[in-house]
N, C-alpha and C positions, 0 to 999 in steps of 0.2 A: 551799637554805636558808642564809642568811648567818649566820655566828657573830659575836656581838657581841664586839669586841676592844678597845674604847676605854672603860674605866671612867671615871666622872666623878670629878672632884677634890672630895673631901668629907672631913669629919672622920669617919673610919671606914675599914673594910677593903673594898676591891673592890666598890664600889657600881656598879650599872648601872641606867640608866633605860630602861624600855620604855614607849612612849607610842603612842597611836593613836586612831582614831575609825572608826566604821562607821555605816551608815544602816539603822536598823530598817525592816522592811517590813510593818508591821501584824502580821497573824497568819501571814505567810509567812516563808520562810527568808531569812536575810540574804544578799545577793549579795556574793560575795567582791570583785567589781569596785568596790564602794563602800568597801572598806577603805583607810584611809590609815595609813601607818606600816609598820614591818617587825618581824619576829621573833615573830609571833603570827597566829592565825586565830580566827574566832568562829562560833558556831552559836546559833540561837535554840533553847533547850531546851524551853520551854513559854511560856505567856502571861506576858509581862513578865520572863522569865528568860533570860539570855544566859550562855554559857560561853565564856570566852576560853582558848585553848590556846596556851601559849608554846612556842617552838621549843627552849628550854633549860629544864632543871629547876634552879631556884635554891634554895639551902638556906633562905634567909629572905626574906620580903617585909617590908621596912622600913616601907613606906607604900603605900597604894593609894587613889586618888581617881577618882571617875567623876561626870560631870555630863551633863545634857541640853542640847542645842542645838536649839531649837524654832523653827519658822517663825512661830508665833503663841503667845500666852500660854496657859499651861495649868498646873494645879496638880499636875504630876507631878514626881518627883525620883528620882535614882538612889541605890542603896545598894550598896556593895562587900560581897561575901560572903566565902566561904571560899577561901583559896589552898591548894592541895594540891600539894606538891612532887612526889610520886610520879607523879601524872598530868599535872603541869605546867599545872594549870587554875586559873582564878579565875572565880567567879560574880559577875554584876552583876544586881541586881533593879531594875525600874522600878516604883515605887509611885504610885498615884493617891491623893493626900492626901484628896480628897473622899470616896473610897470605902474608903480604908484597906486596899487589897489590891493585889497586883501587877497590872499592866495593860500591854497592848501600846502601842507608840508608832505612830501613824499613818504610813503610807508618805508621804513628802514629800521632795523633793530637798533641802530645807533642814533636815530633822530628822535629828539625829545623836546618837550617844552617844560622848562623848570620855572618855578615861581616861589616867592616867599612874600607873605603878608604879615604885617604887624597890626594887631587890633587892640582896642581898648575894651575891656569887658564891662566897663561902667560908664555912665554919662558924666561922672564927676571928673573934672580936669585938674583940680588943685588938691 
């Protein structure tokens, strides 16, 4: 596992970007071979719910964004859930706007969940 050593230049202390994407597999497990990016792994926790596990535990998540890349139009969207430092995890939910509930994304070579998180590597804020 590679340790992130190059913080980004930003107004603030020790920011790090962890970004990536993965291909949902309908109701099946996510294939690690579909992962793009480094410093994390992902598992399908239940229908429409994914848990990203980061290789490092960061004191603060400054921002987290997730979006769907779909082969064809659909009324689904992603929602970033809870980041837990102790377990180094972040949840991402996929909602079906027409049904108002979490839902799986069909397996397709062009269907992906993309995410970007900005973390602070220190508890110092000033």
